[in-house]
C-alpha positions in Angstrom: -44.2 51.3 79.3 -46.4 54.0 78.5 -50.1 53.0 79.3 -51.7 55.9 77.5 -54.0 54.7 74.8 -53.0 57.0 72.4 -49.1 56.3 72.3 -48.0 54.3 69.6 -44.5 52.7 69.2 -44.2 54.2 65.7 -44.5 57.8 67.3 -41.3 59.7 66.2 -41.4 61.4 69.3 -43.2 59.6 72.3 -44.3 62.9 74.0 -46.3 63.6 70.9 -49.6 61.7 71.3 -50.7 59.6 68.0 -54.3 58.3 67.4 -54.7 54.5 67.2 -55.8 53.5 63.8 -59.2 54.4 62.9 -59.7 56.7 65.9 -59.5 60.6 65.7 -57.3 62.4 68.5 -60.1 64.9 68.7 -63.3 63.5 69.7 -65.4 66.1 68.0 -64.1 65.0 64.4 -66.4 62.2 63.1 -64.7 58.7 62.3 -66.6 58.5 59.1 -66.7 61.1 56.4 -70.3 60.7 56.2 -71.7 59.2 59.3 -75.4 59.4 57.7 -74.4 56.6 55.5 -75.0 53.2 57.3 -72.6 50.6 56.6 -75.5 48.6 55.6 -75.9 50.1 52.3 -72.3 49.8 51.2 -72.3 46.2 52.4 -75.5 45.5 50.3 -74.1 47.2 47.3 -70.9 45.2 47.5 -72.5 42.1 48.1 -74.9 42.3 45.0 -72.2 43.7 42.9 -69.9 40.7 43.6 -72.8 38.2 43.5 -74.2 39.3 40.3 -70.5 39.2 38.9 -70.4 35.5 39.6 -73.8 34.5 38.8 -73.4 36.2 35.4 -70.1 34.4 34.5 -71.8 31.0 35.3 -74.8 31.7 33.6 -72.7 32.8 30.6 -70.3 29.6 30.6 -73.5 27.5 30.8 -75.5 29.0 27.6 -78.0 30.5 29.8 -77.1 34.2 28.2 -77.4 32.8 24.8 -75.0 31.2 22.1 -71.3 32.3 21.6 -71.0 35.4 19.4 -74.3 36.8 20.3 -74.2 40.4 22.1 -73.2 40.5 25.7 -72.1 36.7 25.5 -68.6 35.9 26.5 -68.5 32.3 26.1 -71.9 31.0 25.4 -71.0 27.4 26.2 -68.9 25.2 28.2 -66.5 24.5 25.3 -65.7 28.1 24.8 -65.2 28.6 28.4 -62.9 25.6 28.4 -60.7 27.2 25.7 -60.2 30.2 28.0 -59.5 27.9 31.0 -56.7 26.0 29.2 -55.3 29.6 28.4 -55.5 30.7 32.0 -54.3 27.2 33.5 -51.7 26.4 30.6 -49.1 25.7 33.3 -51.1 22.8 34.8 -51.3 19.2 33.5 -54.2 19.2 31.0 -56.7 16.7 33.3 -56.3 19.2 36.2 -57.3 22.0 33.9 -60.9 20.5 33.7 -61.4 19.6 37.2 -60.3 22.9 38.3 -62.6 24.6 35.7 -65.5 22.6 37.3 -64.6 23.5 40.8 -64.1 27.1 40.0 -67.8 27.1 38.2 -69.4 25.4 41.2 -67.5 27.9 43.7 -68.6 30.8 41.6 -72.1 29.7 41.4 -72.2 28.9 45.2 -70.5 32.2 46.3 -72.6 34.2 43.8 -75.9 33.0 45.1 -75.1 33.0 48.8 -73.8 36.7 48.1 -77.0 37.7 46.2 -79.3 36.3 49.0 -77.0 37.2 51.7 -76.7 34.0 53.3 -73.4 33.0 54.9 -72.1 35.9 53.8 -68.6 36.1 55.5 -67.9 32.6 54.3 -69.0 33.3 50.9 -66.8 36.3 51.1 -63.8 34.6 52.3 -64.3 32.1 49.4 -64.7 34.5 46.7 -61.5 36.3 48.1 -59.6 33.2 48.0 -60.9 31.9 44.6 -60.5 35.3 42.8 -56.9 35.6 44.2 -56.0 32.2 42.8 -57.8 33.1 39.6 -55.6 36.3 39.5 -52.3 34.5 40.3 -53.0 31.9 37.5 -53.9 34.9 35.1 -50.7 36.4 36.0 -48.6 33.3 35.5 -50.0 32.6 32.2 -50.7 36.0 30.6 -48.6 38.5 32.5 -49.3 40.8 35.6 -51.2 43.2 33.3 -54.0 40.6 32.8 -55.5 40.4 36.3 -54.8 44.1 37.1 -56.6 45.1 33.8 -59.5 43.1 34.5 -59.6 44.2 38.4 -59.2 40.4 39.4 -57.1 41.8 42.1 -59.8 44.3 43.2 -62.5 41.6 43.3 -60.5 39.4 45.7 -59.9 42.6 48.0 -63.4 43.7 47.7 -64.4 40.3 48.8 -62.2 40.3 51.7 -63.6 43.9 52.4 -67.0 42.3 52.5 -66.2 39.9 55.2 -65.3 42.4 57.4 -68.3 44.5 57.1 -71.3 44.3 59.6 -74.3 42.0 58.4 -76.4 44.1 56.0 -79.9 44.9 57.1 -81.1 43.3 53.7 -79.6 40.0 54.0 -80.9 36.7 55.1 -78.0 36.7 57.6 -79.4 39.6 59.4 -82.6 38.1 59.3 -81.8 34.6 60.7 -79.6 36.6 63.7 -82.9 38.5 64.4 -85.1 35.5 64.6 -82.6 33.5 66.6 -82.4 36.3 69.3 -86.1 36.6 69.4 -86.5 33.0 70.3 -83.9 32.9 73.1 
């Protein structure tokens, strides 16, 4: 077996060295296109974008953003949201639709808040990824695949999963708690 760290079994010719994923064969080539950008900034932006998106939707269905029909209001109240939930989950028995709508709203509210403040970010991001993937599949089953693709629901799921892999943002409670925990040890 070849012990050279640059050998990959997928190489068409084992004598040609191939870089491992995420690694440059030439060490002078930077791994990041812009090494000046800290991963903290994209993590912060992604965390805030996802958190705000969830928080906005929950506020809308609870009527906080205004009544149905007002500018920038999608549902405006729970009953209009439930009409949409019945469309998306129409393949389920009626009693389950209400239960899942409540669970989704609690999940979106919790994940939104946790992502906004940066607390338990990895857990919230993984939960967000699962929740949005389930929503995307439900949309595809009820309305066709163009619906979750057009509304970028799969993108939200993938972005959430990506966020779970990023290091803690400097601007998060996770980072502050970790820093405080290590100071006390």
